[in-house]
C-alpha positions as CSV (number, residue, x, y, z in Angstrom):
1,M,76.7,96.1,100.4
2,T,79.0,93.1,100.6
3,K,81.6,93.0,97.8
4,G,81.8,89.8,95.8
5,P,85.2,88.1,95.4
6,L,87.2,88.7,92.3
7,T,90.5,87.4,91.1
8,I,92.4,89.8,88.9
9,R,95.0,88.1,86.7
10,L,97.4,90.9,85.7
11,C,99.6,90.0,82.8
12,G,103.2,90.6,82.5
13,P,104.7,91.9,80.3
14,R,102.2,94.6,79.5
15,G,102.0,98.2,78.5
16,F,104.9,100.3,77.1
17,C,107.5,98.6,75.0
18,A,111.1,99.9,74.4
19,G,110.1,101.5,71.1
20,V,107.2,103.4,72.6
21,D,109.3,104.4,75.6
22,R,112.0,105.7,73.3
23,A,109.5,107.7,71.2
24,I,108.0,109.4,74.2
25,Q,111.5,110.2,75.5
26,I,112.4,111.8,72.2
27,V,109.5,114.2,72.4
28,V,110.1,115.0,76.1
29,L,113.8,115.6,75.6
30,A,113.2,117.7,72.5
31,L,110.9,119.9,74.5
32,K,113.6,120.3,77.2
33,R,116.3,121.0,74.7
34,Y,114.5,123.2,72.1
35,G,111.5,124.5,74.0
36,A,107.9,124.5,72.9
37,P,106.5,124.0,70.5
38,V,107.8,120.7,69.3
39,Y,105.8,119.4,66.4
40,V,104.9,115.7,66.0
41,R,103.7,114.3,62.7
42,H,100.7,112.0,63.5
43,E,100.2,110.5,67.0
44,I,103.6,109.7,68.4
45,V,102.0,106.4,69.6
46,H,98.4,105.2,69.4
47,N,97.2,106.4,72.8
48,R,95.2,109.5,73.6
49,Y,96.4,109.7,77.2
50,V,100.0,109.9,76.1
51,V,99.2,112.4,73.3
52,E,97.2,114.7,75.6
53,G,100.0,114.5,78.2
54,L,102.6,115.6,75.6
55,E,100.3,118.3,74.4
56,A,100.2,119.7,77.9
57,L,104.0,119.8,77.9
58,G,104.0,121.8,74.6
59,A,103.9,119.2,71.8
60,V,101.8,120.1,68.8
61,F,100.5,117.2,66.7
62,V,100.0,117.7,63.0
63,E,98.9,115.4,60.2
64,E,101.2,116.8,57.5
65,L,104.3,119.0,57.5
66,D,102.6,121.8,55.7
67,E,100.7,122.5,58.9
68,I,103.8,123.8,60.6
69,P,103.9,127.6,60.5
70,A,106.7,129.2,58.6
71,E,107.8,131.1,61.8
72,H,108.4,127.8,63.6
73,R,110.5,126.1,61.0
74,E,113.5,126.2,63.4
75,Q,111.6,124.0,65.9
76,P,111.9,120.3,65.6
77,V,109.3,118.0,64.1
78,V,109.3,114.4,65.4
79,F,108.2,111.4,63.2
80,S,106.1,108.8,65.0
81,A,107.2,105.4,66.3
82,H,105.3,103.7,63.5
83,G,107.7,104.9,60.8
84,V,107.2,107.1,57.7
85,P,107.6,106.7,54.0
86,K,110.9,108.0,52.5
87,S,108.9,110.9,51.0
88,V,108.3,112.4,54.4
89,P,111.9,113.2,55.5
90,A,112.6,114.2,51.9
91,D,109.7,116.7,52.2
92,A,111.0,117.9,55.5
93,E,114.4,118.6,54.0
94,K,112.8,120.4,51.0
95,R,111.0,122.6,53.5
96,N,114.2,123.2,55.6
97,L,112.7,121.6,58.6
98,F,114.7,120.1,61.4
99,Y,113.4,116.6,62.1
100,L,113.9,113.9,64.7
101,D,113.0,110.4,63.7
102,A,111.3,108.4,66.5
103,T,110.7,105.3,64.3
104,C,110.9,102.2,66.5
105,P,114.2,100.4,65.7
106,L,112.3,97.2,65.2
107,V,110.2,98.9,62.5
108,S,113.3,100.2,60.9
109,K,114.6,96.7,60.8
110,V,111.5,95.6,58.8
111,H,112.2,98.5,56.4
112,K,115.8,97.2,55.9
113,Q,114.6,93.7,55.4
114,A,112.1,94.9,52.7
115,M,114.8,96.9,51.0
116,R,117.2,93.9,51.1
117,H,114.6,91.7,49.4
118,Q,114.3,94.2,46.6
119,R,118.0,94.6,46.3
120,L,118.3,90.9,45.7
121,G,115.7,91.1,42.9
122,R,112.6,89.9,44.9
123,H,109.2,91.4,44.8
124,V,108.2,92.2,48.4
125,V,105.1,90.7,50.0
126,L,104.1,92.7,53.1
127,I,101.7,90.9,55.5
128,G,99.9,93.6,57.4
129,H,96.8,95.8,57.7
130,A,95.9,98.3,55.0
131,G,96.0,101.9,56.2
132,H,98.0,101.3,59.3
133,P,100.8,103.9,59.6
134,E,103.4,101.2,59.9
135,V,102.3,99.6,56.7
136,I,102.2,102.9,54.9
137,G,105.7,103.6,56.2
138,T,107.1,100.2,55.1
139,M,105.5,100.4,51.7
140,G,106.9,103.9,51.3
141,Q,110.5,102.6,51.6
142,L,110.3,101.1,48.1
143,P,109.2,102.3,44.7
144,E,105.5,102.2,43.8
145,G,104.5,98.7,42.7
146,A,107.5,97.0,44.4
147,V,105.3,95.8,47.4
148,S,102.2,93.7,47.5
149,L,100.1,93.9,50.7
150,I,98.4,90.7,52.0
151,E,96.1,90.8,55.0
152,T,94.4,87.4,55.1
153,V,94.8,83.7,54.3
154,E,92.1,84.2,51.6
155,E,94.1,87.0,50.0
156,A,97.2,84.8,50.1
157,E,95.2,82.1,48.4
158,N,94.2,84.4,45.6
159,Y,97.5,86.3,45.2
160,A,98.8,86.1,41.6
161,P,102.4,87.6,41.4
162,T,104.1,88.3,38.1
163,D,107.1,86.3,39.1
164,P,106.2,83.6,41.7
165,D,109.8,82.4,41.9
166,N,111.2,85.7,43.1
167,L,109.3,86.7,46.2
168,G,110.3,87.8,49.7
169,Y,108.1,88.6,52.6
170,V,108.1,90.8,55.7
171,T,105.4,91.5,58.2
172,Q,104.0,94.4,60.2
173,T,105.5,94.2,63.7
174,T,102.2,94.2,65.7
175,L,100.2,91.4,64.1
176,S,98.7,88.3,65.8
177,V,101.5,85.6,65.8
178,E,98.9,82.9,65.0
179,D,97.1,84.7,62.2
180,T,100.4,85.7,60.6
181,A,101.7,82.1,60.7
182,A,98.6,81.0,58.8
183,V,99.1,83.6,56.1
184,I,102.8,82.7,55.8
185,A,102.0,79.0,55.6
186,K,99.6,79.6,52.8
187,L,102.1,81.7,50.8
188,Q,104.8,79.1,51.4
189,E,102.5,76.4,50.2
190,R,101.7,78.2,47.0
191,F,105.2,79.7,46.4
192,P,107.9,77.3,47.7
193,K,110.7,79.7,46.7
194,L,109.3,82.5,48.9
195,M,112.1,83.9,51.0
196,A,111.8,84.8,54.6
197,P,113.3,88.0,56.2
198,A,116.7,87.6,57.9
199,A,115.0,87.8,61.3
200,D,111.4,87.6,62.6
201,S,109.5,90.8,61.8
202,I,106.9,90.6,64.6
203,C,108.5,92.4,67.5
204,Y,109.4,90.8,70.9
205,A,106.9,93.0,72.7
206,T,104.0,91.9,70.5
207,T,104.9,88.3,71.0
208,N,105.5,88.6,74.7
209,R,102.1,90.3,75.3
210,Q,100.2,87.8,73.3
211,E,101.9,84.9,75.1
212,A,101.0,86.4,78.5
213,V,97.4,87.0,77.5
214,S,97.1,83.5,76.0
215,A,98.4,81.9,79.3
216,A,96.1,84.0,81.5
217,A,92.9,83.9,79.5
218,P,91.6,80.3,80.2
219,G,88.9,80.6,82.9
220,C,88.5,84.3,82.7
221,D,84.9,85.6,82.7
222,L,86.2,88.8,81.2
223,F,89.5,90.0,79.8
224,I,90.2,93.7,79.6
225,I,92.9,95.0,77.2
226,V,93.9,98.6,77.9
227,G,94.6,100.3,74.6
228,A,93.3,102.5,71.8
229,P,90.9,101.4,69.1
230,N,93.5,102.4,66.4
231,S,96.2,100.4,68.2
232,S,96.9,97.2,66.1
233,N,98.7,95.3,68.8
234,S,96.0,96.1,71.4
235,R,93.2,94.9,69.1
236,R,95.2,91.7,68.4
237,L,95.4,91.1,72.2
238,V,91.6,91.1,72.4
239,E,91.4,88.5,69.7
240,V,94.1,86.4,71.5
241,A,92.2,86.5,74.8
242,R,89.0,85.3,73.2
243,R,90.8,82.6,71.2
244,A,92.7,81.4,74.3
245,G,89.5,80.8,76.3
246,A,88.3,84.0,78.0
247,S,84.5,84.1,78.0
248,D,84.6,87.7,76.8
249,A,87.3,90.3,76.0
250,I,87.0,94.1,75.5
251,L,89.3,97.0,74.6
252,V,89.1,99.9,77.0
253,Q,91.0,103.3,76.9
254,R,90.0,104.6,80.4
255,A,88.2,103.3,83.5
256,T,85.3,105.7,82.7
257,E,84.4,103.4,79.7
258,L,83.7,100.4,82.0
259,D,80.0,99.4,82.1
260,F,79.7,97.6,85.4
261,E,76.0,96.8,84.9
262,A,76.9,94.9,81.7
263,I,80.0,93.3,83.4
264,G,77.9,92.0,86.2
265,N,79.1,89.6,88.9
266,I,82.3,88.0,87.5
267,G,84.7,85.8,89.4
268,T,87.9,86.1,87.4
269,L,89.2,89.1,85.4
270,G,92.2,89.2,83.1
271,I,94.0,92.5,82.5
272,S,96.7,93.4,80.0
273,A,97.7,96.5,78.1
274,G,98.9,97.2,74.6
275,A,102.4,98.4,73.9
276,S,101.4,102.0,73.8
277,A,99.1,102.0,76.9
278,P,100.5,103.6,80.1
279,E,100.5,101.8,83.4
280,V,98.7,104.6,85.1
281,V,95.5,103.7,83.2
282,V,96.0,100.0,84.1
283,N,96.1,101.0,87.8
284,E,93.0,103.2,87.3
285,I,91.0,100.2,86.0
286,I,92.2,98.0,88.8
287,E,91.1,100.5,91.4
288,A,87.7,100.8,89.7
289,F,87.2,97.0,90.2
290,R,88.5,97.2,93.7
291,A,85.9,99.7,94.5
292,R,83.2,97.2,93.5
293,F,84.7,93.8,94.3
294,D,86.8,92.2,97.0
295,A,89.6,91.9,94.6
296,R,92.7,89.7,94.9
297,L,95.5,90.5,92.5
298,E,97.7,87.8,91.0
299,L,100.5,88.3,88.5
300,A,100.4,86.2,85.3
301,E,104.0,86.8,84.1
302,T,105.5,84.8,81.2
303,A,108.6,86.9,80.4
304,I,110.8,89.7,81.7
305,E,111.7,92.6,79.3
306,N,114.8,94.6,79.7
307,E,115.2,96.0,76.2
308,H,116.3,99.6,75.9
309,F,116.7,101.7,72.7
310,L,118.9,104.8,72.6
311,V,117.3,108.2,71.6
312,N,118.7,110.3,68.8
313,R,122.3,111.5,69.1
314,E,121.1,115.2,69.3
315,L,119.4,114.4,72.6
316,R,121.7,111.9,74.3
317,D,123.4,114.4,76.6
318,M,120.0,115.5,78.0
319,E,118.8,114.2,81.3
320,L,115.3,113.3,82.4
321,T,114.1,114.3,85.8
322,V,112.2,111.9,88.1
323,E,109.0,113.6,87.0
324,D,110.0,113.2,83.3
325,M,110.7,109.5,83.9
326,A,107.4,108.9,85.6
327,F,105.6,110.4,82.5
328,V,107.8,108.5,80.0
329,N,107.2,105.2,81.8
330,G,103.5,105.8,81.8
331,R,103.2,106.0,85.6
């Protein structure tokens, strides 16, 4: 059967960001230095392919520190890239656990911005999604009651602080730039003395991926975002694609999830990947379309990323093999 023509617009940048790359490196290097098992509290990043790959190397994922057996207390436990409340390292120290913090440096920056607001006497307004690990971690940097969470413009409209003249805001790093701007605008309209953080809270990778998707989406019959359902930045990319002009946009974890009967005979396909999605899955999805279409690939690149974050001091003298690097880079 003759294959129909298909243009695939492949976004760049896409996939792993420097924070995700660093977090995965930390687990891989810890396994090389200390041997298995290395415990990881929560998913190191929001991607099952990555988690299962690390499990195969000897990582053990736990939800809480009390799941770590007493006989393995000498083995390291790694905190995820999303960040943790202050109570978690305090609990680790109480249990005499050795921990490695893989919190993304850009998330740590938001923690410092929130603490600075409080130190200057401001009540902290956090713009983010309730229940997301990053939000839980950021709120957990300050005493209970010191942070108010705002998710939507409507919530910003109804927010009634005790002291409206002493407010400072920060944001979750993985939000939609457009949606966040609308919430901030509403808060600034209602509270003219609202203080901004010292630097933008939404991370460069989130912004870059959204800009690339926004540029590529017009005219796309379908836009596929590779990522996990619990990945905030991936879900935002789906919203950005639809808003920017794609006829439809879907979130996919693996090529096996693709329903080609439902997809039908499309002419232009956009593809990007959330910041925790490995390139190997992107390639898997491209090959699935090449098997069914006469596909022509074009790169829709809007920025070049060269950021790099150092791993923990305890691991910096360790070297990654070529095979390690392939895994760390999601290839």
